[in-house]
C-alpha positions as CSV (number, residue, x, y, z in Angstrom):
1,M,187.8,117.5,120.4
2,F,185.2,120.3,120.6
3,S,187.1,122.3,117.9
4,R,187.0,119.3,115.6
5,F,183.3,118.9,116.3
6,R,182.7,122.6,115.6
7,G,184.7,122.2,112.4
8,F,182.6,119.2,111.4
9,L,179.4,121.2,112.0
10,N,180.7,124.2,110.0
11,R,181.8,122.1,107.1
12,H,178.5,120.3,106.9
13,K,176.3,123.2,108.1
14,R,174.3,123.4,104.8
15,K,173.7,119.6,104.8
16,F,172.3,119.7,108.4
17,I,170.1,122.7,107.5
18,V,168.7,121.0,104.4
19,S,168.3,117.7,106.2
20,G,166.5,119.4,109.1
21,V,164.2,121.3,106.7
22,V,163.5,118.0,104.8
23,L,162.9,116.1,108.0
24,G,160.7,118.8,109.5
25,G,158.8,119.1,106.3
26,F,158.3,115.4,106.2
27,I,157.0,115.4,109.8
28,L,154.7,118.3,109.1
29,I,153.4,116.7,106.0
30,T,152.9,113.4,107.8
31,R,151.0,115.0,110.6
32,Y,148.9,117.1,108.2
33,T,148.1,114.0,106.2
34,Q,147.2,112.0,109.3
35,R,144.9,114.8,110.4
36,K,143.3,115.1,107.0
37,L,142.9,111.3,106.9
38,R,141.2,111.3,110.3
39,E,138.9,114.2,109.2
40,W,138.1,112.3,106.0
41,Q,137.4,109.1,107.9
42,E,135.2,111.0,110.4
43,K,133.4,112.6,107.5
44,E,132.9,109.3,105.8
45,V,131.6,107.8,109.1
46,R,129.2,110.7,109.6
47,E,128.0,110.5,106.0
48,L,127.6,106.7,106.3
49,L,125.6,107.1,109.5
50,E,123.5,109.8,107.9
51,R,122.8,107.7,104.8
52,T,121.9,104.8,107.1
53,R,119.5,106.9,109.1
54,R,118.1,108.4,105.9
55,S,117.6,105.0,104.4
56,Q,116.0,103.6,107.6
57,H,113.7,106.7,107.8
58,F,112.8,106.4,104.1
59,E,112.0,102.7,104.5
60,S,109.8,103.6,107.5
61,T,108.1,106.2,105.4
62,E,107.5,103.7,102.6
63,R,105.9,101.3,105.0
64,T,103.6,104.0,106.3
65,C,102.8,105.0,102.7
66,D,101.9,101.4,101.8
67,Q,99.7,101.0,104.8
68,T,98.0,104.4,104.1
69,I,97.4,103.5,100.5
70,L,95.7,100.2,101.4
71,T,93.6,101.9,104.1
72,L,92.5,104.9,101.9
73,G,92.2,102.6,98.9
74,T,89.4,100.8,100.7
75,S,87.7,104.1,101.5
76,V,87.9,105.1,97.9
77,R,86.4,101.8,96.8
78,N,83.5,102.2,99.2
79,S,82.9,105.8,98.0
80,V,82.8,104.6,94.3
81,T,80.5,101.7,95.0
82,K,78.2,104.0,96.9
83,V,78.0,106.7,94.2
84,L,77.7,104.2,91.4
85,D,75.3,101.8,93.2
86,T,74.6,98.8,91.0
87,E,73.2,96.6,93.7
88,T,69.9,98.4,93.7
89,I,69.6,97.9,89.9
90,V,70.5,94.2,90.2
91,N,67.9,93.7,92.9
92,K,65.3,95.3,90.6
93,L,66.1,92.9,87.8
94,R,66.0,89.9,90.1
95,N,62.7,90.9,91.7
96,G,61.1,91.9,88.4
97,C,60.6,95.4,87.0
98,T,58.3,97.1,84.5
99,D,61.0,98.3,82.0
100,K,63.7,95.8,81.8
101,V,65.5,97.2,78.8
102,A,65.9,100.7,80.4
103,T,67.0,99.1,83.7
104,W,69.6,96.9,81.9
105,N,70.9,99.9,80.0
106,H,71.2,101.8,83.3
107,L,73.2,98.9,84.8
108,K,75.4,98.8,81.7
109,I,76.4,102.4,82.3
110,L,76.9,102.1,86.0
111,A,78.9,98.8,85.7
112,I,81.3,100.2,83.1
113,S,81.6,103.5,84.9
114,R,82.3,101.8,88.2
115,S,85.2,99.7,86.8
116,A,86.7,102.7,85.0
117,V,86.5,105.0,88.0
118,I,88.2,102.5,90.2
119,I,91.2,102.5,87.8
120,Y,91.4,106.3,87.7
121,A,90.7,106.8,91.4
122,H,93.3,104.4,92.7
123,A,96.0,105.6,90.2
124,M,95.4,109.2,91.3
125,L,95.3,108.3,95.0
126,V,98.5,106.3,95.0
127,A,100.5,108.9,93.1
128,T,99.3,111.7,95.4
129,L,100.0,109.8,98.6
130,R,103.5,108.8,97.4
131,I,104.2,112.6,96.9
132,Q,102.6,113.7,100.1
133,L,104.0,111.2,102.5
134,N,107.5,111.4,101.1
135,L,107.4,115.1,101.2
136,V,106.5,115.1,104.8
137,G,109.1,112.4,105.5
138,G,111.7,114.5,103.8
139,Y,110.8,117.5,106.0
140,M,110.9,115.4,109.2
141,F,114.3,114.0,108.4
142,K,115.8,117.3,107.5
143,A,114.5,118.8,110.8
144,S,115.9,115.9,112.8
145,Q,119.4,116.5,111.3
146,N,119.4,120.2,111.9
147,T,118.1,121.5,115.1
148,N,118.6,125.1,114.1
149,I,116.3,124.8,111.1
150,T,113.4,127.2,111.2
151,E,111.1,125.4,108.8
152,K,109.7,122.6,110.9
153,A,106.5,120.7,110.2
154,D,105.1,119.9,113.6
155,E,102.5,117.2,114.2
156,I,99.5,119.6,113.8
157,T,100.9,120.8,110.5
158,Q,101.4,117.3,109.3
159,Q,97.9,116.3,110.2
160,K,96.4,119.3,108.4
161,Y,98.6,118.6,105.4
162,M,97.6,114.9,105.2
163,S,93.9,115.7,105.7
164,L,93.9,117.3,102.3
165,C,93.2,113.8,100.8
166,G,89.8,114.0,102.6
167,Y,88.7,116.3,99.8
168,F,89.2,113.5,97.3
169,M,87.0,111.2,99.3
170,D,84.3,113.8,99.9
171,E,84.1,115.7,96.6
172,G,86.8,114.5,94.2
173,I,85.2,111.0,93.9
174,D,81.8,112.5,93.1
175,K,83.3,114.7,90.4
176,L,85.3,111.8,88.9
177,C,82.2,109.5,88.9
178,A,80.1,112.1,87.2
179,L,82.7,112.7,84.5
180,I,83.3,109.1,83.7
181,K,79.6,108.2,83.8
182,E,78.9,111.0,81.3
183,K,81.6,109.7,78.9
184,V,80.4,106.1,79.3
185,E,76.8,107.2,78.4
186,E,78.1,108.9,75.3
187,I,80.3,105.9,74.2
188,T,77.7,103.1,74.9
189,A,74.6,105.0,73.7
190,S,74.7,103.1,70.3
191,T,75.4,99.7,71.8
192,S,72.3,97.7,72.4
193,L,71.9,94.8,74.8
194,R,71.6,92.4,71.9
195,D,74.8,93.6,70.2
196,K,77.5,90.9,70.3
197,L,80.9,92.1,71.4
198,T,84.4,90.5,71.4
199,L,87.1,91.2,73.9
200,R,88.6,93.7,71.4
201,D,85.3,95.5,71.2
202,L,85.1,95.7,74.9
203,E,88.7,96.9,75.1
204,Q,87.9,99.6,72.6
205,I,85.1,100.9,74.9
206,Y,87.7,101.4,77.7
207,W,90.2,103.1,75.4
208,S,87.4,105.3,74.1
209,I,86.6,106.3,77.7
210,M,90.2,107.2,78.2
211,S,90.4,109.2,74.9
212,L,87.2,111.2,75.6
213,V,88.3,112.0,79.2
214,S,91.8,113.1,78.0
215,A,90.3,115.2,75.1
216,D,88.6,117.6,77.6
217,S,91.6,119.4,79.0
218,K,89.5,121.3,81.5
219,T,88.0,118.3,83.3
220,D,90.6,115.6,82.6
221,P,91.5,114.3,86.1
222,V,95.1,113.5,85.0
223,K,95.8,117.0,83.6
224,N,93.8,118.6,86.5
225,L,94.8,116.3,89.3
226,T,94.9,119.1,91.9
227,N,91.3,120.0,91.2
228,Y,90.3,116.5,92.3
229,M,92.8,115.9,95.1
230,I,93.4,119.3,96.8
231,P,90.6,121.6,98.1
232,P,90.7,124.9,96.2
233,S,90.7,127.1,99.4
234,C,93.8,125.7,101.1
235,E,96.7,127.3,99.2
236,K,97.3,130.2,101.6
237,D,97.5,130.2,105.4
238,E,99.2,133.3,106.8
239,K,99.4,131.7,110.2
240,N,101.1,128.6,109.1
241,L,103.7,129.5,106.4
242,I,105.3,126.0,106.4
243,L,101.9,124.4,105.6
244,T,101.4,126.9,102.8
245,K,104.9,126.1,101.5
246,M,104.2,122.3,101.6
247,I,100.9,122.7,99.8
248,N,102.4,124.9,97.1
249,E,105.3,122.4,96.6
250,T,102.7,119.6,96.4
251,L,100.7,121.5,93.8
252,D,103.9,121.9,91.7
253,L,104.6,118.2,91.8
254,L,101.0,117.2,91.0
255,E,101.0,119.5,88.1
256,S,104.3,118.3,86.7
257,E,104.5,116.5,83.4
258,E,106.3,113.6,85.0
259,V,103.5,112.8,87.3
260,E,100.9,113.3,84.6
261,N,102.7,110.8,82.3
262,L,103.1,108.4,85.1
263,I,99.4,108.4,86.1
264,Q,98.4,108.2,82.4
265,T,100.6,105.1,81.9
266,S,99.2,103.5,85.1
267,I,95.6,104.0,83.9
268,R,96.4,102.2,80.6
269,S,97.8,99.3,82.6
270,G,94.7,99.3,84.7
271,F,92.4,99.0,81.7
272,V,94.5,96.1,80.5
273,L,94.1,94.5,83.9
274,I,90.3,94.8,83.6
275,I,90.3,93.1,80.2
276,D,92.5,90.3,81.5
277,H,90.0,89.7,84.3
278,I,87.0,89.8,82.0
279,S,88.7,87.5,79.5
280,E,88.6,84.6,82.0
281,Y,84.8,84.6,81.6
282,F,84.8,84.5,77.8
283,G,86.1,81.0,77.9
284,D,84.5,79.9,81.1
285,S,81.1,78.2,81.1
286,N,80.5,78.6,84.8
287,T,78.3,81.3,86.2
288,R,80.8,82.6,88.6
289,S,82.5,85.8,89.7
290,N,85.8,85.6,91.5
291,G,85.2,81.9,92.3
292,V,81.7,82.6,93.7
293,T,78.7,81.2,91.8
294,K,76.2,83.9,91.0
295,K,72.5,83.7,90.4
296,A,71.7,84.3,86.7
297,L,69.8,87.4,85.9
298,P,66.9,87.3,83.5
299,L,67.6,88.7,80.1
300,P,65.3,91.5,78.8
301,G,62.8,90.7,76.1
302,T,62.5,86.9,76.7
303,S,59.1,85.2,76.9
304,N,59.6,83.7,80.3
305,G,62.2,86.2,81.6
306,M,64.5,83.5,82.8
307,E,67.0,82.9,80.0
308,T,70.4,82.4,81.6
309,I,73.2,84.8,80.9
310,W,75.9,82.1,80.3
311,T,76.4,79.4,77.7
312,Q,77.7,75.8,78.3
313,K,80.9,74.7,76.6
314,A,82.8,71.5,76.8
315,A,85.6,71.7,79.3
316,D,88.1,70.3,76.9
317,E,87.1,72.5,74.0
318,F,89.8,74.8,72.6
319,V,88.6,78.4,72.8
320,D,90.1,81.3,70.9
321,L,89.0,84.2,73.0
322,N,89.6,86.7,70.3
323,K,86.9,85.0,68.2
324,I,84.3,84.7,71.0
325,A,81.4,87.2,70.9
326,M,78.8,87.6,73.6
327,P,75.7,89.8,73.8
328,M,76.1,93.0,75.7
329,A,73.5,91.8,78.2
330,K,75.6,88.8,79.1
331,I,78.8,90.9,79.4
332,I,77.2,93.5,81.8
333,P,77.0,91.1,84.8
334,I,80.6,90.1,84.2
335,I,81.8,93.7,84.2
336,N,79.7,94.5,87.3
337,G,81.2,91.5,89.1
338,Q,84.7,92.9,88.7
339,V,84.0,95.6,91.4
340,P,81.8,93.8,93.9
341,D,80.4,95.6,96.9
342,V,82.1,93.0,99.2
343,P,85.9,93.0,98.5
344,T,87.6,89.7,97.6
345,S,91.3,89.0,97.1
346,R,90.9,88.4,93.3
347,D,88.7,91.3,92.3
348,V,89.9,94.1,90.1
349,P,90.2,96.9,92.8
350,S,92.2,94.7,95.2
351,D,94.5,93.4,92.4
352,W,94.9,96.9,91.0
353,L,95.7,98.5,94.3
354,Q,98.2,95.9,95.1
355,R,99.9,96.4,91.7
356,L,100.0,100.1,92.2
357,T,101.5,99.7,95.7
358,L,104.3,97.6,94.3
359,N,104.8,99.7,91.1
360,D,108.5,100.5,90.7
361,K,108.0,103.8,88.9
362,L,105.6,105.1,91.6
363,K,108.1,104.0,94.2
364,T,110.9,105.8,92.4
365,L,108.7,108.9,92.3
366,G,108.3,108.8,96.1
367,A,112.1,108.2,96.5
368,N,112.9,111.2,94.4
369,V,110.5,113.4,96.3
370,Y,112.0,112.2,99.6
371,E,115.5,112.8,98.5
372,A,114.7,116.3,97.2
373,F,113.2,117.5,100.5
374,S,115.4,115.6,103.0
375,F,118.6,117.5,102.3
């Protein structure tokens, strides 16, 4: 019996060897495949968890960014209204002054400058904060994922880095107001208080402001954003290399063509917003600003000094806004009312800041910065 069995084995020896090799190979391949599958699944789970954590951290950064924008936007508004103070001029006109024409012309320059500066300042602020906060957020997430990383931005470094925006509040706003005011004086010098302007004429004034500002490459706040947003003496800090690196990276981003084009586009949208707000008053007979009735100012050069600045129209009269022309003296209080000292929900700065906060392109800019520095 055993001899037959040995004979059977000898006769089919090659088949057993081949079958064993095939079976063993199959088992090895199966185990290898299972191990690789487990590794792939574990890798996918890790990546999914990392993407989830990154997404949650980014959303938290975005919420912080939105809150910071709204808070600092209010500070920017207060700085602008303080530098370009129109309330004092308005009180002079209401209480009576010796040279009404000169005072009205001064109010004209301040009112137009005020509205233009708000558009520039908020666009510059939002773009810069999107970059700064997402850059910090990226560094924080990267450090949390790799405990061995040497480049960590501690809390003190983050505070120093974010305090750079204080320069814009202290000095950048003053520089921006002086620049815009100079351009407004140049543009409106030939426009008298009695000249009648349409919405298109008024729109042209704002486009001219933008053109003159852009023409001067040395002072243009869009092309020289870092000069207005970042203090000139903060680029090097031998004791804090990570802070120096973060500042240099921020400077590179602020000076990029992408950011420049994005801010320029935003400013154009801002001026369109101003004209939209003002257009409501060209067909409105009520002496109101943002729903609040305002006391009419005396026009210069009238005999009794109390000619009202608004005209009455029938409520049901069809009005073609493009054909309506109003004296510059009547338009000035309208422009000045777009940036009131006391904020309202429907004024230009509040509306403009809200639109910038929700702007998809600016949000995409922040997301790209976060992604670049979080890996």
